[in-house]
C-alpha positions as CSV (number, residue, x, y, z in Angstrom):
1,M,-38.6,-36.2,77.5
2,T,-39.7,-32.7,78.2
3,A,-40.7,-31.0,75.0
4,P,-40.1,-27.3,74.5
5,A,-43.0,-24.9,74.3
6,T,-45.0,-25.3,71.2
7,R,-44.4,-21.8,70.0
8,Y,-40.6,-22.3,70.1
9,R,-40.4,-25.9,69.0
10,H,-39.3,-25.0,65.5
11,L,-36.3,-23.1,67.0
12,A,-35.2,-26.1,68.9
13,E,-35.3,-28.1,65.7
14,L,-33.2,-25.5,64.0
15,A,-30.7,-25.6,66.8
16,I,-30.5,-29.4,66.4
17,D,-29.8,-29.0,62.7
18,F,-27.2,-26.4,63.4
19,L,-25.4,-28.5,66.0
20,Q,-25.4,-31.5,63.8
21,V,-23.9,-29.6,60.9
22,E,-21.2,-28.1,63.1
23,G,-20.5,-31.4,64.8
24,A,-19.3,-29.7,68.1
25,P,-20.9,-27.8,71.0
26,Q,-21.6,-24.1,70.4
27,T,-21.9,-21.0,72.5
28,A,-25.3,-19.4,73.1
29,A,-24.1,-16.4,71.1
30,A,-23.3,-18.6,68.1
31,L,-26.7,-20.3,68.4
32,A,-28.5,-16.9,68.7
33,A,-26.7,-15.7,65.6
34,R,-27.9,-18.7,63.7
35,L,-31.5,-18.9,65.0
36,F,-32.3,-15.2,65.0
37,A,-29.8,-13.8,62.4
38,Q,-28.4,-11.6,65.2
39,P,-24.6,-11.2,65.7
40,G,-25.1,-10.5,69.4
41,A,-24.6,-6.7,69.1
42,I,-27.6,-6.0,71.4
43,R,-26.3,-6.4,75.0
44,G,-28.5,-6.5,78.1
45,P,-27.8,-5.2,81.6
46,A,-26.5,-8.6,82.6
47,G,-24.0,-8.7,79.8
48,G,-25.8,-11.1,77.4
49,S,-28.1,-10.2,74.6
50,P,-31.8,-11.0,74.9
51,F,-31.4,-13.5,72.1
52,E,-28.7,-15.4,74.0
53,R,-30.9,-15.5,77.2
54,L,-33.8,-16.8,75.1
55,V,-31.6,-19.6,73.6
56,E,-30.4,-20.6,77.1
57,Q,-34.0,-20.7,78.4
58,L,-35.2,-22.6,75.4
59,L,-32.4,-25.2,75.4
60,G,-32.3,-25.5,79.1
61,A,-35.9,-26.7,79.2
62,D,-35.3,-29.3,76.5
63,E,-33.7,-32.6,77.6
64,R,-32.3,-33.2,74.2
65,F,-29.6,-30.5,74.9
66,V,-26.8,-30.4,77.5
67,E,-24.6,-27.5,78.6
68,A,-21.0,-27.8,79.6
69,A,-18.4,-25.0,80.1
70,G,-20.7,-22.4,78.5
71,R,-21.3,-24.4,75.3
72,W,-24.4,-26.3,74.3
73,G,-24.4,-29.7,72.6
74,L,-26.7,-32.7,72.0
75,R,-27.3,-35.2,74.7
76,D,-26.9,-38.0,72.1
77,W,-23.3,-37.0,71.6
78,A,-22.5,-38.6,74.9
79,R,-22.6,-41.9,73.1
80,T,-20.2,-40.7,70.5
81,T,-17.3,-40.4,73.0
82,D,-17.6,-44.0,74.0
83,S,-14.6,-46.2,73.1
84,L,-15.4,-48.6,70.3
85,A,-13.7,-51.4,72.2
86,A,-15.7,-50.8,75.3
87,G,-18.9,-49.6,73.6
88,S,-22.4,-50.8,74.1
89,F,-24.2,-51.9,70.9
90,A,-27.6,-53.4,70.1
91,V,-27.5,-55.4,66.9
92,L,-30.9,-55.5,65.2
93,D,-32.4,-57.7,62.5
94,V,-36.0,-58.0,61.4
95,E,-37.9,-60.3,59.1
96,T,-41.0,-58.9,57.3
97,T,-43.8,-60.1,55.0
98,G,-42.3,-58.0,52.1
99,G,-40.3,-54.9,51.3
100,R,-42.8,-52.1,51.5
101,T,-43.7,-50.5,54.8
102,E,-47.1,-49.3,53.7
103,R,-48.1,-52.8,52.6
104,H,-46.1,-55.3,54.7
105,R,-45.6,-56.0,58.4
106,L,-43.0,-57.2,60.9
107,L,-42.7,-61.0,61.1
108,E,-39.8,-61.5,63.5
109,V,-37.5,-59.2,65.5
110,A,-34.2,-60.1,67.1
111,V,-31.6,-58.1,69.1
112,V,-28.1,-59.1,70.2
113,T,-26.5,-56.9,72.8
114,V,-22.7,-56.4,72.7
115,D,-20.9,-54.8,75.7
116,G,-17.2,-54.3,75.8
117,G,-16.6,-56.4,72.7
118,E,-18.5,-59.4,74.1
119,V,-22.1,-60.7,73.4
120,S,-24.0,-60.0,76.6
121,G,-27.5,-61.1,75.7
122,H,-30.1,-61.6,73.0
123,Y,-33.8,-61.3,72.4
124,E,-36.0,-62.8,69.7
125,S,-39.7,-62.9,69.1
126,L,-42.1,-63.8,66.3
127,V,-44.6,-61.1,65.5
128,N,-48.2,-61.7,64.4
129,P,-48.4,-59.6,61.2
130,R,-52.2,-59.8,61.0
131,Q,-51.9,-60.7,57.3
132,A,-51.0,-63.7,55.2
133,V,-47.4,-64.7,55.1
134,P,-46.4,-64.9,51.3
135,A,-45.2,-68.3,50.0
136,F,-41.8,-66.9,49.0
137,I,-41.3,-65.6,52.6
138,V,-42.1,-69.0,54.0
139,E,-39.6,-70.6,51.6
140,L,-36.9,-68.0,52.5
141,T,-37.3,-67.9,56.3
142,G,-39.2,-71.1,57.2
143,I,-41.7,-68.9,59.1
144,T,-45.2,-70.3,58.4
145,Q,-48.6,-68.9,59.0
146,E,-49.2,-71.4,61.8
147,M,-46.1,-70.2,63.6
148,V,-47.2,-66.6,63.8
149,E,-50.9,-67.1,64.5
150,E,-50.3,-67.3,68.3
151,A,-47.3,-64.8,68.3
152,P,-47.7,-61.5,70.1
153,P,-48.5,-58.4,68.0
154,A,-46.1,-55.7,67.2
155,E,-47.5,-53.3,69.9
156,A,-46.5,-55.9,72.5
157,V,-43.1,-56.8,71.1
158,L,-41.7,-53.3,70.4
159,P,-41.7,-52.1,74.1
160,E,-39.7,-55.2,75.0
161,V,-37.2,-54.4,72.2
162,R,-37.0,-50.8,73.4
163,E,-36.2,-51.9,77.0
164,I,-33.4,-54.2,75.8
165,V,-31.9,-51.6,73.4
166,G,-31.9,-48.8,76.0
167,D,-29.4,-46.1,75.0
168,R,-27.1,-48.5,73.1
169,I,-25.8,-47.7,69.7
170,L,-28.0,-49.5,67.1
171,V,-26.2,-51.7,64.6
172,G,-27.5,-53.5,61.5
173,H,-26.6,-54.6,58.0
174,N,-28.5,-52.0,56.0
175,I,-29.8,-50.6,59.3
176,S,-31.9,-47.9,57.7
177,S,-34.2,-50.6,56.3
178,D,-34.6,-52.3,59.7
179,L,-35.3,-48.9,61.4
180,T,-37.8,-48.0,58.7
181,F,-40.0,-51.0,59.5
182,L,-39.5,-50.8,63.3
183,N,-40.5,-47.1,63.3
184,Y,-43.4,-47.5,61.0
185,E,-44.8,-50.1,63.3
186,A,-44.0,-47.9,66.4
187,L,-45.8,-44.9,65.0
188,W,-48.7,-47.0,63.8
189,H,-49.2,-48.2,67.4
190,D,-48.7,-44.9,69.2
191,L,-45.2,-45.8,70.4
192,P,-42.2,-43.4,70.2
193,P,-39.7,-44.2,67.4
194,F,-36.2,-45.6,67.8
195,G,-33.9,-42.6,67.5
196,N,-30.6,-44.0,68.9
197,P,-27.4,-43.3,67.1
198,A,-26.9,-46.0,64.5
199,L,-24.0,-47.8,62.7
200,D,-24.4,-49.6,59.4
201,T,-22.1,-52.6,59.0
202,E,-22.7,-52.5,55.2
203,D,-21.1,-49.1,55.0
204,L,-18.2,-50.2,57.2
205,A,-17.7,-53.3,55.0
206,L,-17.6,-51.1,51.9
207,C,-14.7,-49.1,53.3
208,L,-12.8,-52.0,54.9
209,L,-13.4,-54.7,52.3
210,P,-13.1,-52.8,49.0
211,E,-12.9,-56.0,46.9
212,L,-16.6,-56.6,47.6
213,R,-18.8,-54.9,45.0
214,R,-22.1,-56.0,46.6
215,P,-21.4,-56.4,50.4
216,S,-24.3,-58.5,51.4
217,L,-24.2,-60.0,54.9
218,S,-23.4,-63.5,53.6
219,R,-20.6,-62.2,51.3
220,V,-19.0,-60.1,54.1
221,A,-19.2,-63.1,56.4
222,A,-17.5,-65.3,53.8
223,V,-14.6,-62.9,53.3
224,L,-14.2,-62.6,57.1
225,G,-14.2,-66.4,57.5
226,L,-17.5,-66.6,59.3
227,A,-20.1,-69.3,58.6
228,P,-23.4,-67.9,57.4
229,P,-26.6,-69.3,59.0
230,V,-28.5,-72.0,57.2
231,R,-31.9,-70.2,57.5
232,H,-32.6,-66.6,56.9
233,R,-33.9,-65.9,60.4
234,A,-33.7,-62.7,62.5
235,L,-31.7,-64.0,65.5
236,A,-29.2,-65.9,63.3
237,D,-28.7,-62.9,61.1
238,A,-28.3,-60.6,64.2
239,R,-25.7,-62.9,65.7
240,L,-23.8,-63.0,62.4
241,T,-24.0,-59.2,62.1
242,A,-22.6,-58.9,65.7
243,A,-19.7,-61.2,64.7
244,V,-19.2,-59.2,61.5
245,L,-19.1,-56.0,63.6
246,G,-16.4,-57.4,65.9
247,E,-14.2,-58.5,63.0
248,L,-14.6,-55.2,61.1
249,L,-13.8,-53.2,64.3
250,R,-10.7,-55.3,64.7
251,R,-9.6,-54.4,61.2
252,L,-10.5,-50.7,61.5
253,P,-7.1,-49.4,62.9
254,E,-5.3,-50.9,59.9
255,T,-7.3,-48.8,57.5
256,A,-8.5,-45.8,59.4
257,G,-5.7,-45.4,61.9
258,A,-5.5,-45.6,65.6
259,E,-7.1,-42.2,66.1
260,V,-10.5,-43.6,65.0
261,G,-11.2,-45.1,68.4
262,T,-14.6,-43.7,69.4
263,F,-18.0,-44.0,67.8
264,G,-18.0,-40.2,66.9
265,A,-14.6,-40.5,65.2
266,L,-15.8,-43.6,63.3
267,Q,-18.9,-41.7,62.0
268,A,-16.8,-38.8,61.0
269,W,-14.4,-41.1,59.2
270,L,-17.1,-42.9,57.3
271,A,-18.5,-39.6,56.1
272,S,-15.1,-38.3,55.0
273,P,-13.4,-38.9,51.6
274,A,-10.6,-40.7,53.4
275,S,-12.9,-43.7,53.9
276,R,-13.7,-44.0,50.2
277,V,-10.2,-44.1,48.7
278,Q,-10.3,-47.9,49.2
279,A,-13.3,-48.3,46.9
280,V,-12.6,-49.9,43.5
281,A,-16.1,-49.5,41.9
282,P,-16.5,-46.0,40.5
283,R,-20.1,-45.7,41.6
284,R,-19.4,-46.7,45.2
285,P,-18.1,-43.5,46.8
286,A,-21.3,-41.5,46.1
287,A,-23.5,-44.4,47.1
288,L,-21.6,-44.9,50.4
289,A,-21.8,-41.2,51.2
290,E,-25.5,-41.2,50.5
291,R,-26.2,-44.2,52.7
292,Q,-24.2,-42.9,55.6
293,D,-25.9,-39.5,55.4
294,R,-29.2,-41.3,55.2
295,V,-28.5,-43.2,58.5
296,R,-27.4,-40.0,60.3
297,R,-30.4,-38.0,59.1
298,L,-32.8,-40.9,59.8
299,T,-31.8,-41.2,63.4
300,A,-31.8,-37.5,64.0
301,Q,-35.2,-37.1,62.5
302,L,-36.8,-39.9,64.4
303,A,-35.4,-38.7,67.8
304,R,-37.6,-35.6,67.6
305,Q,-41.1,-37.2,67.6
306,P,-42.8,-34.5,65.4
307,L,-46.4,-35.5,66.1
308,P,-48.3,-36.2,69.3
309,L,-48.8,-39.9,69.9
310,G,-52.3,-40.9,68.8
311,T,-52.5,-38.7,65.8
312,L,-51.8,-41.4,63.3
313,R,-54.2,-43.9,65.0
314,S,-57.0,-41.4,64.7
315,L,-56.8,-41.3,60.9
316,P,-59.2,-43.5,59.0
317,D,-58.1,-46.5,57.0
318,G,-59.7,-45.2,53.8
319,P,-59.1,-42.9,50.8
320,G,-58.8,-39.2,51.2
321,V,-56.7,-36.1,51.2
322,Y,-54.4,-35.0,54.1
323,T,-52.8,-31.6,54.9
324,F,-49.7,-31.1,57.1
325,L,-50.1,-27.9,59.2
326,D,-47.5,-25.9,61.1
327,A,-47.9,-24.5,64.6
328,A,-49.6,-21.4,63.1
329,G,-52.1,-23.5,61.2
330,E,-50.5,-22.7,57.8
331,A,-50.6,-25.5,55.2
332,L,-47.2,-27.1,54.6
333,Y,-48.0,-30.1,52.4
334,V,-51.1,-31.6,50.7
335,G,-51.2,-35.3,49.7
336,K,-53.6,-38.0,48.7
337,A,-53.9,-41.6,49.8
338,L,-55.8,-44.8,49.3
339,S,-55.3,-45.4,53.1
340,L,-54.9,-42.1,55.0
341,R,-53.5,-43.9,58.1
342,A,-50.9,-45.9,56.2
343,R,-49.8,-43.1,53.9
344,V,-49.4,-40.5,56.6
345,A,-47.5,-43.0,58.8
346,Q,-45.2,-43.6,55.9
347,H,-44.1,-40.0,56.0
348,F,-43.0,-40.4,59.7
349,S,-41.5,-43.9,59.4
350,G,-38.2,-42.4,58.2
351,T,-37.9,-43.7,54.7
352,A,-35.0,-42.2,52.8
353,R,-37.2,-41.0,50.0
354,A,-39.4,-39.0,52.3
355,L,-36.3,-37.5,53.9
356,R,-34.8,-36.5,50.6
357,R,-38.1,-35.0,49.2
358,H,-39.4,-33.2,52.2
359,D,-36.3,-32.0,54.1
360,G,-37.5,-30.0,57.1
361,L,-41.2,-30.8,56.6
362,L,-41.4,-33.2,59.6
363,E,-39.9,-30.8,62.0
364,R,-42.3,-28.1,61.1
365,T,-45.4,-30.2,61.2
366,A,-47.6,-29.6,64.2
367,S,-50.8,-31.3,63.2
368,V,-52.5,-33.3,60.3
369,V,-56.0,-32.6,59.0
370,H,-57.8,-34.8,56.5
371,Q,-60.9,-35.2,54.4
372,E,-62.3,-38.6,53.5
373,V,-63.4,-39.3,49.9
374,E,-65.0,-42.2,48.1
375,C,-62.3,-43.4,45.7
376,E,-58.9,-42.6,44.3
377,L,-60.1,-40.4,41.5
378,D,-61.9,-38.2,44.1
379,A,-58.7,-37.9,46.0
380,L,-56.7,-36.9,42.9
381,L,-59.2,-34.1,42.0
382,L,-59.5,-32.9,45.6
383,E,-55.8,-32.9,46.1
384,S,-55.3,-30.7,43.0
385,A,-57.9,-28.2,44.1
386,R,-56.4,-28.0,47.6
387,I,-52.9,-27.4,46.2
388,R,-54.2,-24.8,43.8
389,S,-56.0,-22.9,46.6
390,L,-53.5,-23.3,49.5
391,R,-50.2,-23.3,47.5
392,P,-48.3,-25.2,50.3
393,P,-44.5,-24.7,50.1
394,Y,-43.6,-28.4,50.1
395,N,-45.8,-29.3,47.1
396,V,-43.0,-28.8,44.6
397,Q,-43.2,-30.9,41.4
398,T,-40.2,-33.2,41.6
399,R,-40.8,-35.2,38.4
400,S,-42.6,-34.4,35.2
401,H,-45.6,-36.4,34.2
402,R,-45.1,-37.7,30.7
403,G,-48.1,-36.5,28.7
404,S,-50.5,-38.8,26.9
405,P,-50.6,-39.2,23.1
406,M,-52.7,-36.4,21.6
407,L,-53.3,-35.0,18.1
408,R,-53.8,-31.3,17.6
409,F,-54.6,-28.8,14.8
410,E,-52.5,-25.7,15.3
411,A,-54.1,-22.2,15.5
412,D,-52.9,-20.9,12.1
413,P,-54.5,-19.6,8.8
414,F,-53.3,-22.9,7.3
415,P,-53.1,-25.2,10.3
416,R,-51.0,-28.4,10.5
417,A,-52.0,-31.5,12.2
418,V,-49.3,-32.7,14.6
419,G,-48.8,-35.2,17.4
420,A,-48.6,-33.7,20.9
421,T,-48.6,-34.4,24.6
422,S,-50.2,-31.2,25.7
423,A,-52.6,-28.5,24.4
424,G,-49.9,-26.0,23.3
425,D,-51.1,-23.5,20.7
426,A,-53.9,-25.6,19.5
427,A,-57.2,-24.6,17.8
428,R,-58.5,-28.2,18.1
429,L,-57.2,-31.0,20.3
430,A,-58.1,-34.7,20.2
431,G,-57.0,-37.5,22.5
432,P,-55.6,-39.2,24.4
433,Y,-55.1,-42.1,22.0
434,R,-54.2,-45.5,23.3
435,T,-50.7,-45.4,21.7
436,T,-48.4,-42.9,19.9
437,Q,-48.5,-45.3,17.0
438,Q,-52.2,-44.7,16.6
439,V,-51.5,-40.9,16.5
440,R,-48.9,-41.4,13.8
441,H,-51.2,-43.6,11.7
442,T,-54.0,-41.0,12.0
443,L,-51.7,-38.2,10.9
444,R,-50.6,-40.1,7.8
445,T,-54.3,-40.7,7.0
446,L,-55.1,-37.0,7.3
447,R,-52.2,-36.0,5.1
448,R,-52.9,-38.6,2.4
449,V,-56.7,-38.2,2.3
450,F,-57.4,-34.6,3.2
451,Q,-54.1,-33.1,2.1
452,I,-53.3,-31.4,5.4
453,R,-49.9,-29.9,5.2
454,S,-47.0,-31.2,7.2
455,C,-44.2,-28.6,6.4
456,R,-43.1,-26.1,9.0
457,R,-43.2,-23.0,6.8
458,L,-44.7,-19.9,8.3
459,L,-47.7,-19.0,6.2
460,P,-48.6,-16.8,4.5
461,A,-45.0,-16.8,3.2
462,T,-43.2,-13.4,3.0
463,R,-40.1,-14.5,1.0
464,A,-40.2,-15.6,-2.6
465,L,-38.2,-18.7,-1.9
466,M,-40.8,-19.9,0.6
467,R,-43.6,-19.5,-2.0
468,V,-42.1,-22.2,-4.2
469,P,-44.2,-25.4,-3.7
470,C,-42.5,-28.7,-2.7
471,L,-42.8,-32.1,-4.2
472,R,-45.9,-32.9,-2.1
473,L,-48.0,-30.7,-4.5
474,G,-47.2,-33.0,-7.4
475,Q,-47.8,-36.1,-5.3
476,G,-51.3,-34.8,-4.4
477,L,-50.5,-34.7,-0.7
478,C,-50.7,-30.9,-0.2
479,P,-52.7,-28.1,-2.0
480,A,-49.7,-25.8,-1.7
481,P,-51.0,-22.9,0.5
482,C,-47.5,-21.6,0.5
483,A,-47.9,-20.8,-3.3
484,E,-51.3,-19.3,-2.6
485,L,-53.0,-21.9,-4.8
486,V,-55.8,-22.1,-2.1
487,T,-57.3,-19.5,0.1
488,P,-57.6,-19.9,3.9
489,Q,-61.3,-20.5,3.4
490,Q,-60.8,-23.3,0.9
491,Y,-58.1,-24.9,3.1
492,G,-60.5,-24.6,6.0
493,V,-62.9,-26.9,4.2
494,L,-60.3,-29.7,4.2
495,V,-59.5,-29.0,7.9
496,D,-63.2,-29.3,8.8
497,Y,-63.5,-32.7,7.1
498,A,-60.2,-33.9,8.6
499,W,-61.4,-33.0,12.1
500,R,-64.7,-34.7,11.4
501,F,-62.7,-37.8,10.5
502,V,-60.8,-37.6,13.8
503,A,-64.0,-37.0,15.9
504,A,-66.6,-39.2,14.2
505,G,-64.7,-41.7,12.0
506,R,-64.6,-42.8,8.3
507,D,-68.3,-43.7,7.8
508,A,-69.6,-40.4,9.2
509,V,-67.2,-38.4,6.9
510,L,-68.2,-40.4,3.8
511,A,-71.9,-39.7,4.5
512,D,-71.1,-36.0,4.9
513,L,-69.1,-35.9,1.7
514,D,-71.9,-37.6,-0.3
515,A,-74.4,-35.1,1.1
516,R,-72.1,-32.1,0.2
517,L,-71.3,-33.3,-3.3
518,E,-75.0,-33.8,-4.0
519,E,-75.7,-30.3,-2.7
520,L,-72.9,-28.9,-4.9
521,E,-74.2,-30.7,-8.0
522,G,-77.7,-29.3,-7.3
523,D,-76.3,-25.8,-6.9
524,A,-74.4,-26.1,-10.2
525,A,-77.5,-27.4,-12.0
526,A,-79.6,-24.6,-10.7
527,A,-77.0,-22.0,-11.7
528,G,-76.5,-23.5,-15.2
529,A,-72.8,-23.0,-14.9
530,R,-69.9,-23.9,-12.6
531,G,-68.3,-21.1,-10.7
532,P,-64.6,-21.4,-9.8
533,G,-65.2,-21.9,-6.1
534,V,-67.8,-24.6,-6.6
535,T,-65.6,-26.3,-9.2
536,W,-62.6,-26.4,-6.9
537,E,-64.6,-27.7,-3.9
538,A,-66.4,-30.4,-5.8
539,A,-63.1,-31.6,-7.4
540,I,-61.2,-31.7,-4.1
541,L,-64.0,-33.4,-2.2
542,R,-64.4,-36.1,-4.9
543,E,-60.7,-36.8,-4.6
544,C,-61.0,-36.9,-0.8
545,R,-63.9,-39.3,-1.0
546,A,-62.1,-41.6,-3.4
547,R,-59.0,-41.7,-1.1
548,L,-61.1,-42.2,2.0
549,K,-62.9,-45.2,0.6
550,R,-59.5,-46.9,0.4
551,V,-58.8,-46.4,4.1
552,R,-59.2,-49.7,5.9
553,R,-58.0,-48.9,9.4
554,E,-58.8,-46.0,11.6
555,H,-58.2,-45.0,15.3
556,R,-60.4,-43.0,17.5
557,P,-59.5,-41.1,20.7
558,L,-60.2,-42.9,23.9
559,A,-63.7,-42.6,25.3
560,G,-64.0,-39.7,27.6
561,G,-61.2,-37.8,26.0
562,L,-61.3,-34.8,23.7
563,A,-63.1,-35.7,20.4
564,G,-63.9,-39.1,21.9
565,E,-67.2,-40.6,22.8
566,A,-68.8,-40.2,26.2
567,L,-67.6,-42.3,29.1
568,V,-68.9,-43.4,32.5
569,L,-66.3,-44.3,35.1
570,V,-67.6,-46.6,37.9
571,Y,-65.9,-47.3,41.2
572,P,-67.1,-48.8,44.5
573,A,-67.5,-46.1,47.2
574,A,-65.4,-46.4,50.3
575,R,-68.5,-45.9,52.5
576,G,-70.8,-48.1,50.5
577,G,-72.5,-47.9,47.2
578,A,-70.8,-46.7,44.0
579,V,-69.4,-43.5,42.5
580,L,-70.2,-42.6,38.9
581,F,-68.2,-40.1,36.9
582,F,-69.8,-38.9,33.6
583,V,-67.0,-37.7,31.4
584,H,-67.4,-36.0,28.0
585,E,-64.8,-34.2,25.9
586,G,-62.3,-34.3,28.8
587,R,-64.8,-32.6,31.2
588,L,-66.4,-34.0,34.3
589,A,-70.1,-33.4,33.6
590,R,-71.5,-35.2,36.6
591,R,-70.3,-37.0,39.7
592,V,-72.9,-39.0,41.5
593,V,-72.6,-41.2,44.6
594,V,-75.3,-43.9,44.4
595,P,-76.3,-45.6,47.7
596,E,-76.1,-49.4,47.9
597,T,-79.9,-49.6,48.0
598,D,-80.2,-47.8,44.6
599,L,-77.8,-50.0,42.7
600,D,-80.5,-51.5,40.4
601,V,-81.9,-50.8,37.0
602,A,-84.9,-48.8,38.2
603,H,-82.9,-46.3,40.2
604,L,-79.8,-46.1,37.9
605,T,-81.7,-45.5,34.7
606,P,-82.7,-41.8,35.5
607,I,-79.3,-41.1,37.0
608,V,-77.5,-42.3,33.9
609,A,-79.9,-40.5,31.6
610,D,-79.3,-37.2,33.4
611,G,-75.5,-37.7,33.4
612,L,-75.4,-38.5,29.7
613,A,-77.6,-35.5,28.9
614,A,-75.4,-33.2,31.0
615,G,-72.3,-34.3,29.1
616,A,-74.0,-33.8,25.7
617,E,-75.0,-30.3,26.7
618,G,-71.5,-29.4,27.8
619,E,-72.4,-29.0,31.5
620,L,-69.7,-29.2,34.2
621,D,-70.0,-30.6,37.6
622,A,-70.5,-27.7,40.0
623,G,-67.9,-28.8,42.5
624,L,-65.2,-29.8,40.0
625,D,-65.1,-27.2,37.3
626,T,-62.4,-28.0,34.7
627,G,-62.5,-24.7,32.9
628,P,-64.9,-22.7,30.7
629,D,-63.8,-23.8,27.3
630,S,-61.4,-26.7,27.2
631,G,-61.0,-30.0,29.0
632,L,-57.4,-29.0,29.5
633,D,-58.1,-25.6,31.2
634,G,-57.0,-26.2,34.7
635,D,-55.3,-29.1,36.6
636,Q,-58.5,-31.1,36.9
637,G,-58.9,-31.4,33.2
638,S,-55.3,-32.6,32.8
639,I,-55.9,-35.1,35.6
640,L,-59.0,-36.5,33.9
641,L,-57.2,-37.0,30.6
642,R,-54.2,-38.7,32.3
643,W,-56.5,-40.9,34.3
644,I,-58.4,-41.9,31.1
645,Y,-55.2,-42.7,29.3
646,R,-53.7,-44.8,32.1
647,H,-56.9,-46.7,32.9
648,S,-58.0,-47.3,29.3
649,G,-59.5,-50.7,28.6
650,R,-60.1,-51.5,32.2
651,Q,-63.3,-52.9,33.5
652,E,-64.4,-49.8,35.3
653,S,-64.7,-47.8,32.0
654,V,-68.1,-48.0,30.4
655,P,-68.2,-46.3,26.9
656,A,-71.4,-44.4,26.3
657,G,-71.2,-43.5,22.6
658,D,-71.9,-45.0,19.2
659,G,-75.6,-45.1,19.8
660,A,-75.4,-46.6,23.4
661,G,-78.5,-45.6,25.3
662,P,-79.1,-45.3,29.1
663,G,-80.2,-48.9,29.3
664,D,-76.9,-50.1,27.7
665,V,-74.9,-48.0,30.1
666,V,-76.8,-49.2,33.1
667,R,-76.1,-52.8,32.2
668,G,-72.4,-51.9,31.8
669,V,-72.4,-50.2,35.2
670,L,-74.0,-53.2,36.9
671,A,-71.5,-55.5,35.2
672,V,-68.6,-53.5,36.6
673,L,-70.1,-53.8,40.1
674,G,-70.6,-57.5,39.7
675,R,-74.4,-57.4,39.4
676,A,-76.3,-59.2,36.7
677,G,-79.0,-56.5,36.0
678,P,-82.7,-56.8,36.9
679,A,-82.3,-60.1,38.6
680,A,-79.6,-58.7,40.8
681,S,-81.7,-55.6,41.6
682,A,-84.2,-57.6,43.5
683,S,-81.6,-59.0,45.8
684,S,-80.3,-55.5,46.4
């Protein structure tokens, strides 16, 4: 195929989109009006506008277009005029090691060719997946590990499949799934994708057999009186699908009418509301339209070959961040991956999700650049920084991240303590906690022990009605700041002790209360009298101390979070050694890559001591600044807190608080890495 000039390639893709939407050949003037937003008013000496001549030059050099009688169409449309009775079809079926293209591989491929309504040939081959065959796949298909050990690899099988398929119309039961796996393997091995027009017998069965709610291949075959195969194998399923295709096409005129006699007319009928009036399930029309649209868009996308062959194979099979660039070098999309090669190939394998989320991205992509990192957390942080600096147009948030359980004290003269999932208007923020239940329990403790208010009144109150205290005053659960029974300074004393409880725990607050009460008693004795301020503070603190002693259960924020103890995250580095993240108060204080030769007590001790000291002093990693004041200032701080919440309790988290010294942390790091300490360091 002769590709158009690079600088005009995007115009050719826009022309394909326009023709597919119109569904019929168009004049050069109509194409120029669409591509250049020009109505053709500018006329040249030869009678045509410069834009029309540019369209003719561009499309004439591209074999994907064909011109007839002054109108331009798509070469693929030639197949749509074939009679269904005399058409040429290639019925596909594949077996795989699982259902996810980025993790699983082809296991078997089969093709049955149908010409003029008769089976004209078949092809089948096992494929060496270069990975273990799961037990449930062995039980389902009967294909064992020994059977595929000597089988040819996918890069040898796919060219044979392509030769047999030729320019036939592809057919399959849920054909989009088969095409996704075939094209993922094709792109992985530097082979062009399968972009032939396609027909899905599942969609056809939905329209012609409305009594079937879930038209699986075996159910459709049973309704049509066809015997299903004993084993779930590719050739047997392909033969059954070919038989199903023949029976459904014979029933087509009864439902769709005699005018639906060509492949193009069939595709148009499947996409029209007329094909869906037979459906009995209310959810089926929308699902059918979506599936049929997915097949059409999938085959159209894959026929364009957006990247040069070899691009995907050049990517490393490790973690990193990738960027899609257009022909001008502008960033279109930034993503992260645990395997750059597998993740980028997934974009171009034609999955329905990728087509829905990034409509138009593949056509505009001219190259892919990447940067390798050491672990997934590195990739998350780098991806965030790249998106923030490049602002690529296709990085649009399509789903909201549910926030982690937090507790915050509002910025107010008489602040409330409330549960939260984000910073909001917070003077102090703690979390994440392990569960929302822990947040609720902590809030109840703060209100019962320290009398932190829970009402939503705006204070200081301006209306007389709002200055009437509620029942919580009589219950001893609120000092009634609404009635001005306490000053902001006095209420602030309670807030300070409540925050101390959140950040340091029950025992630390009891020690502080004992020290303060002793100090107040000394001041009173020295003054020889009790002033009103001292009397109030001593009385309220004694009450808080008595209530706090009755508290038997408390919950602390997760290590590494805001108001939590320090945390060291430990991950094996992709290129050897380990990566240590020193996190304190939701900030990344240090990120250190430790070589394999330094993973012992002697080398790790000064590294850990420096990282813990940096966190205690409030330092930030120079390359990953999360903000000047708060762990939530900037995307990276939010990423760290979400990461801590989602990975809490896992082995890679080494708490570094509650009196833990560098030696304790080093032993925890070595344990995460599967090393026993000093004895293991000698072997390193």
